[in-house]
C-alpha positions as CSV (number, residue, x, y, z in Angstrom):
1,M,-14.7,2.3,-7.1
2,N,-15.7,-0.9,-5.4
3,Y,-12.8,-3.4,-5.0
4,S,-14.9,-6.2,-3.5
5,T,-14.2,-8.9,-6.0
6,P,-10.8,-10.5,-6.7
7,Q,-11.1,-9.4,-10.4
8,D,-11.6,-5.8,-9.4
9,R,-8.6,-5.9,-7.1
10,I,-6.4,-7.5,-9.8
11,A,-7.5,-5.0,-12.3
12,F,-6.7,-2.1,-10.0
13,L,-3.3,-3.5,-9.1
14,S,-2.4,-3.9,-12.8
15,S,-3.3,-0.3,-13.4
16,L,-0.9,1.1,-10.9
17,P,2.6,2.5,-11.7
18,G,5.3,0.0,-11.0
19,A,6.6,1.3,-7.7
20,V,3.1,1.8,-6.3
21,G,1.9,-1.6,-7.6
22,D,4.8,-3.4,-6.1
23,I,4.2,-2.3,-2.6
24,V,0.4,-2.7,-2.8
25,Q,1.0,-6.2,-4.2
26,L,3.1,-7.0,-1.1
27,I,0.4,-5.6,1.1
28,E,-2.1,-7.9,-0.6
29,Q,0.2,-10.9,-0.2
30,N,0.8,-10.2,3.5
31,A,-2.8,-9.3,4.5
32,G,-3.4,-10.1,8.1
33,N,0.3,-10.3,9.2
34,E,2.7,-7.8,10.8
35,Q,4.6,-7.1,7.6
36,G,1.4,-6.3,5.7
37,A,0.2,-4.0,8.6
38,E,3.5,-2.1,8.6
39,L,3.4,-1.7,4.8
40,V,-0.2,-0.4,5.0
41,Q,0.8,2.1,7.7
42,F,3.7,3.3,5.6
43,V,1.7,3.8,2.4
44,V,-1.4,5.3,4.0
45,S,0.9,7.9,5.8
46,F,1.4,9.4,2.3
47,L,-2.3,9.4,1.6
48,H,-4.0,10.9,4.7
49,P,-2.7,13.7,6.9
50,D,-3.9,12.0,10.1
51,M,-1.9,8.9,9.5
52,V,1.7,8.5,10.5
53,C,4.3,5.8,10.3
54,S,7.4,5.3,12.4
55,L,10.1,4.5,9.9
56,S,11.9,2.4,12.6
57,L,9.1,-0.1,12.2
58,L,10.3,-0.8,8.7
59,Q,13.8,-1.9,9.8
60,S,12.7,-5.4,10.4
61,L,11.1,-5.9,7.0
62,P,12.6,-8.4,4.6
63,E,14.8,-7.0,1.9
64,T,12.2,-7.3,-0.9
65,S,9.8,-5.2,1.2
66,K,12.5,-2.7,2.0
67,T,13.2,-2.3,-1.7
68,A,9.5,-1.8,-2.4
69,V,9.3,0.8,0.4
70,S,12.3,2.7,-1.1
71,R,10.9,2.6,-4.6
72,F,7.5,3.8,-3.3
73,F,9.1,6.6,-1.3
74,L,11.2,7.8,-4.3
75,Y,8.1,7.6,-6.6
76,A,6.0,9.6,-4.1
77,I,8.7,12.2,-3.6
78,D,9.9,12.5,-7.2
79,D,6.8,12.0,-9.2
80,G,4.2,12.7,-6.6
81,L,0.9,10.9,-6.0
82,P,-1.8,12.6,-8.0
83,P,-5.0,13.3,-5.9
84,Q,-7.0,10.8,-7.9
85,L,-4.5,8.0,-7.4
86,S,-4.2,8.9,-3.7
87,A,-7.9,8.6,-3.3
88,Q,-8.1,5.3,-5.1
89,L,-5.2,3.9,-3.1
90,Y,-6.8,5.0,0.2
91,D,-10.1,3.3,-0.8
92,F,-8.3,0.2,-1.9
93,L,-6.3,0.0,1.3
94,T,-9.0,0.9,3.8
95,P,-10.0,-2.7,4.4
96,H,-6.4,-3.5,5.2
97,L,-6.1,-0.5,7.4
98,M,-9.2,-1.3,9.4
99,G,-8.2,-5.0,9.7
100,H,-11.2,-6.2,7.7
101,F,-9.4,-7.5,4.6
102,R,-9.3,-11.3,4.4
103,P,-7.5,-12.9,1.5
104,R,-9.8,-15.0,-0.7
């Protein structure tokens, strides 16, 4: 799916399970700053075997982001990320990961 328009991005975000949607929304809100980059690295480490995240990076996050990280982690461990959702998340987050996403 193409997530190039704000409407497409909003529609995708609203379709996500709560714990996943919360952290992706924080990534969107923090696009281009250090907090957003750390959150992207964390989420993508669940989606691609070549991606890693040092959990010590997350120590400096604000409490709201730490809560979102914890909720995402528990969701991913308890419920699991289905392959289709993982692929969609990876596609959605690739511009953030590559540093090409710019808020509109």
